[in-house]
C-alpha positions in Angstrom: 0.0 0.0 0.0 1.7 3.2 -1.2 1.9 6.1 1.2 0.0 9.0 -0.4 0.9 11.5 2.3 3.0 14.4 1.1 6.7 14.1 1.8 7.7 16.0 4.8 10.3 18.6 4.1 12.6 19.1 7.0 12.2 22.6 8.4 15.2 24.4 9.6 15.1 26.4 12.7 15.0 30.1 12.0 18.4 31.8 12.1 19.5 33.2 15.4 19.6 36.9 15.8 23.2 38.2 15.2 23.8 39.0 18.9 23.1 35.5 20.0 25.8 34.1 17.7 28.5 35.9 19.6 30.4 34.4 22.5 31.4 36.3 25.6 34.9 36.8 24.1 33.4 38.3 21.0 31.4 40.7 23.1 34.4 41.6 25.2 36.6 42.4 22.2 33.8 44.4 20.5 33.2 46.4 23.7 36.8 47.2 24.4 37.5 48.2 20.8 34.3 50.2 20.6 35.2 52.0 23.8 38.7 52.7 22.5 37.1 54.3 19.4 34.7 56.2 21.5 37.4 57.7 23.6 39.4 58.5 20.4 36.5 60.4 19.1 36.0 62.2 22.4 39.7 63.1 22.2 39.2 64.6 18.7 36.2 66.6 19.9 38.2 67.9 22.9 40.9 68.9 20.4 38.3 70.7 18.2 36.9 72.6 21.2 40.2 73.5 22.9 42.4 74.2 19.9 41.4 77.9 19.3 41.3 78.9 22.9 44.7 77.3 23.6 46.3 78.9 20.5 44.7 82.2 21.4 46.3 82.0 24.9 49.7 80.9 23.5 49.7 83.8 20.9 48.2 86.5 23.1 51.5 88.3 23.6 52.2 88.4 19.9 49.2 90.4 18.6 45.9 91.9 19.5 42.5 92.4 17.8 42.2 91.3 14.2 45.9 90.5 13.9 45.5 88.0 16.7 42.3 86.5 15.1 44.3 86.0 11.9 47.2 84.4 13.6 44.9 82.1 15.6 43.1 80.9 12.5 46.5 80.3 10.7 48.1 78.4 13.6 44.8 76.5 14.3 45.0 75.2 10.7 48.7 74.2 11.2 48.0 72.4 14.4 45.0 70.5 12.9 47.1 69.5 9.9 49.9 68.3 12.2 47.4 66.3 14.3 46.0 64.7 11.2 49.4 63.9 9.8 50.2 62.2 13.1 47.0 60.3 12.9 47.9 58.9 9.4 51.5 58.0 10.4 50.3 56.5 13.7 48.0 54.1 11.9 50.9 52.7 10.0 53.4 52.6 12.8 51.0 51.1 15.4 49.5 48.8 12.8 53.0 47.2 12.3 53.6 47.3 16.0 50.3 45.5 16.5 51.4 42.7 14.2 54.7 42.3 16.1 53.8 43.0 19.7 50.1 41.9 19.7 47.0 43.9 19.1 45.8 44.0 22.7 49.1 45.2 24.1 49.4 47.8 21.3 45.8 48.9 22.0 46.7 49.5 25.6 49.8 51.4 24.6 47.9 53.7 22.2 45.2 54.5 24.8 47.8 55.3 27.4 49.8 57.4 24.9 46.9 59.5 23.7 45.6 60.1 27.2 49.1 61.2 28.4 49.7 63.4 25.4 46.3 65.0 25.5 47.0 66.0 29.1 50.5 67.3 28.2 49.1 69.8 25.8 48.1 71.8 28.8 51.7 72.3 29.7 52.8 73.7 26.3 54.3 77.1 26.3 54.2 78.0 22.6 52.2 77.1 19.5 54.8 74.7 18.0 55.2 72.8 21.2 51.4 72.5 21.3 51.4 71.3 17.7 54.2 68.8 18.4 52.2 67.3 21.3 49.1 67.2 19.1 51.2 65.3 16.6 52.1 62.7 19.2 48.5 62.5 20.3 47.5 62.0 16.6 50.0 59.1 16.4 48.3 57.3 19.2 44.8 58.1 18.0 45.6 56.8 14.5 47.2 53.7 16.0 44.1 53.0 18.1 41.9 53.1 15.1 44.2 50.7 13.1 44.7 48.2 15.9 41.1 48.2 16.9 39.8 47.6 13.4 42.3 44.7 13.0 41.4 43.2 16.3 37.7 43.2 15.7 38.1 41.9 12.2 40.2 39.0 13.5 37.9 38.0 16.3 34.4 38.5 15.1 32.7 36.0 12.8 33.1 37.0 9.1 29.4 36.8 8.5 28.9 39.6 11.1 31.1 42.1 9.4 28.6 44.8 8.8 27.1 44.4 12.2 30.4 44.6 14.0 31.3 47.9 12.2 27.9 49.3 12.9 28.3 48.6 16.6 31.7 50.3 16.7 30.5 53.3 14.8 27.6 53.6 17.2 30.1 53.9 20.1 32.0 56.6 18.2 28.8 58.5 17.7 28.0 58.5 21.4 31.3 60.4 22.0 30.2 63.3 19.8 
């Protein structure tokens, strides 16, 4: 007697939400890297807010009025360019260091460096010293981005690429 019942097609369980596929270690790495990026972004915002007042104070004895405003604008541009140059170079230097020393150790070094150099800008006595310290801060900020990206890319499941970058970007957004 033939079986006229329709063949049962095995049903697969619905896919898990992306966050349930991650282990505790995945979450830890994502959280640490995201917080590093968040503090990097906060550092950049502090630089943007403090740059002109700091340069104005450092140049106050050189000019007054419109002449001072012009000098402040000029030197603010220089210090921003120097900061960004440090950022680019730091990404390369600390990226290589992360390959050799390890990403976690390098991430710790970058966070300590940009924290220390950000604080040291308060001790600068002239615009070029301020810009030099900003360069050193930029090195560490650029390094943090490079090492953090590499660490998250290595640890997180490949299928979760867009999600991992979205989470990290969200942390950066909270800092602004």
